[in-house]
C-alpha positions in Angstrom: -4.3 -6.2 -27.3 -5.8 -4.5 -24.3 -2.9 -5.5 -22.1 -0.4 -4.1 -24.6 -2.3 -0.8 -24.7 -2.3 -0.7 -20.9 1.5 -1.5 -20.8 2.2 1.1 -23.4 0.3 3.7 -21.4 2.1 2.7 -18.2 5.5 3.0 -19.9 4.5 6.3 -21.5 3.2 7.6 -18.1 6.3 6.4 -16.3 8.5 8.2 -18.9 6.5 11.4 -18.5 6.8 11.2 -14.8 10.5 10.6 -15.1 11.1 13.6 -17.3 8.7 15.7 -15.2 10.5 14.9 -12.0 11.8 18.2 -10.5 15.3 16.7 -9.8 15.7 15.6 -13.4 14.0 18.5 -14.9 16.2 20.9 -13.0 19.3 19.4 -14.6 17.8 19.5 -18.0 16.6 23.1 -17.9 19.8 24.8 -16.7 21.7 24.9 -20.1 18.8 26.3 -22.1 17.9 28.8 -19.4 21.5 29.9 -19.2 21.5 30.4 -23.0 18.3 32.4 -22.8 19.8 34.5 -20.0 22.9 35.3 -22.1 21.1 35.8 -25.4 18.1 37.7 -24.3 18.0 38.8 -20.7 21.4 40.4 -20.9 20.0 42.7 -23.6 17.1 43.7 -21.4 19.4 44.6 -18.4 21.7 46.5 -20.6 18.9 48.9 -21.5 19.5 52.4 -20.2 15.9 52.6 -18.9 16.6 49.6 -16.6 19.9 51.0 -15.3 18.6 54.5 -14.7 15.5 53.3 -12.9 17.6 51.2 -10.5 20.1 54.0 -9.9 17.3 56.4 -9.1 15.6 54.0 -6.7 19.0 53.2 -5.1 19.5 56.9 -4.4 15.9 57.3 -3.0 16.3 54.3 -0.7 19.8 54.9 0.5 18.6 55.9 4.0 16.2 53.1 4.6 16.6 51.0 7.7 15.6 47.3 7.8 12.5 48.2 9.8 11.5 50.7 6.9 12.0 47.8 4.4 9.9 45.4 6.5 7.1 48.0 6.8 7.1 48.6 3.0 7.0 44.8 2.4 4.2 44.4 4.9 2.2 47.2 3.2 2.8 45.6 -0.2 1.6 42.2 0.9 -1.5 43.8 2.4 -2.3 45.6 -0.8 -2.1 42.5 -3.0 -5.6 41.5 -1.7 -6.9 45.1 -1.0 -9.2 47.2 -3.1 -6.8 50.1 -3.0 -3.3 49.4 -4.2 -1.4 52.8 -4.3 2.1 51.3 -3.7 1.5 48.4 -6.2 -0.1 50.7 -8.8 2.8 53.1 -8.6 5.3 50.4 -9.3 3.2 48.7 -12.1 2.6 52.1 -13.6 6.2 53.2 -14.0 8.2 53.2 -17.3 10.4 50.3 -16.2 7.3 48.1 -15.5 5.8 48.9 -18.9 9.2 48.0 -20.6 9.3 44.7 -18.7 5.7 43.9 -19.6 6.5 44.5 -23.3 9.6 42.2 -23.1 7.5 39.5 -21.4 4.7 39.8 -24.0 7.2 39.7 -26.9 8.3 36.1 -25.8 4.9 34.6 -26.7 4.4 32.8 -23.4 7.9 31.7 -22.8 8.3 34.3 -20.0 5.7 34.3 -17.2 7.0 37.2 -15.2 9.9 39.7 -14.9 10.9 41.9 -12.0 13.9 44.1 -11.3 15.3 44.7 -7.8 17.5 47.5 -6.4 20.5 47.2 -4.2 18.4 46.4 -1.2 16.3 43.7 -2.9 13.2 46.0 -3.3 11.2 45.9 -6.5 11.9 48.7 -8.9 9.7 47.5 -11.8 7.8 44.3 -12.7 5.7 42.9 -15.5 3.2 41.4 -13.0 2.3 41.8 -9.3 4.7 39.9 -7.0 3.5 38.5 -3.7 6.0 40.6 -1.8 8.0 43.8 -2.3 11.3 42.8 -0.7 13.3 40.0 -2.3 16.5 40.7 -0.3 15.9 37.7 1.9 15.6 35.3 -1.0 18.1 33.3 -3.1 17.1 35.2 -6.3 18.7 38.4 -4.9 21.3 36.9 -2.6 22.8 34.7 -5.2 23.0 37.4 -7.8 23.3 40.9 -6.4 25.5 39.7 -3.5 27.5 37.4 -5.8 28.7 40.2 -8.0 28.9 41.1 -11.7 28.0 38.3 -14.1 26.2 36.2 -11.5 23.4 34.0 -12.8 21.2 31.9 -10.5 18.7 29.3 -12.0 16.2 28.0 -9.5 14.5 24.5 -9.4 11.7 23.7 -11.7 8.3 23.8 -10.0 4.7 23.2 -11.2 2.7 26.4 -11.4 -0.7 25.4 -10.3 -2.4 28.4 -11.9 -1.0 27.7 -15.4 -0.4 23.9 -15.0 3.0 24.3 -16.5 6.5 23.6 -15.2 8.4 26.9 -14.5 11.7 28.0 -13.2 13.2 31.4 -12.4 16.5 32.7 -13.6 18.1 35.7 -11.9 21.0 37.8 -12.8 23.0 40.7 -11.3 22.7 44.0 -13.1 25.7 46.2 -13.5 26.0 50.0 -14.2 28.0 50.1 -17.4 29.5 53.5 -16.4 30.9 52.3 -13.1 31.1 48.6 -13.5 29.4 48.3 -10.1 26.5 45.9 -9.4 23.4 48.0 -8.8 20.6 45.5 -8.7 19.2 42.2 -10.0 16.5 40.8 -12.3 14.4 37.7 -12.0 12.7 36.1 -15.0 10.1 33.4 -14.7 10.4 30.9 -17.6 7.8 28.4 -18.8 10.1 25.3 -19.0 7.5 23.5 -21.1 7.8 26.2 -23.7 11.6 26.4 -23.4 
């Protein structure tokens, strides 16, 4: 009887490892995350508050050089561990960030984070503090904003050590409905275990 319990536990453990494997999990999560993007995230990015906040920041940042962007990103990174966080507080305190936090909270733990980026890959609003301010050098922005209208990018599944859950990020381009032009992008962290 002891041997069968050990064998059953080994088979169950192997099955859990098989399904938890990032390669297999990444295949399994793509369809439900795409459905979530189309059913829910599209509604968020169609909100006028989102569109207007991005357009306003695109206008403010039109003259930035890459060195300006690098300096802003460096300042942001330094503030994540600092006592004073004026740049981070300004973004987290804006109306778009409050809207994104409300959307995240309404999902009951399915969504772990949401952030919106402008046409340079800089954060416009976010539900939680990100480790960096500039996302323009990352796939989440490059495979959405740069890919054009309707682009959806779903990243691999990874274990989040802080929450001990499997998570993935889905990213989408954001279009100005008035012009049809891509103006930014959104990234949504999803708890794959809850999905």
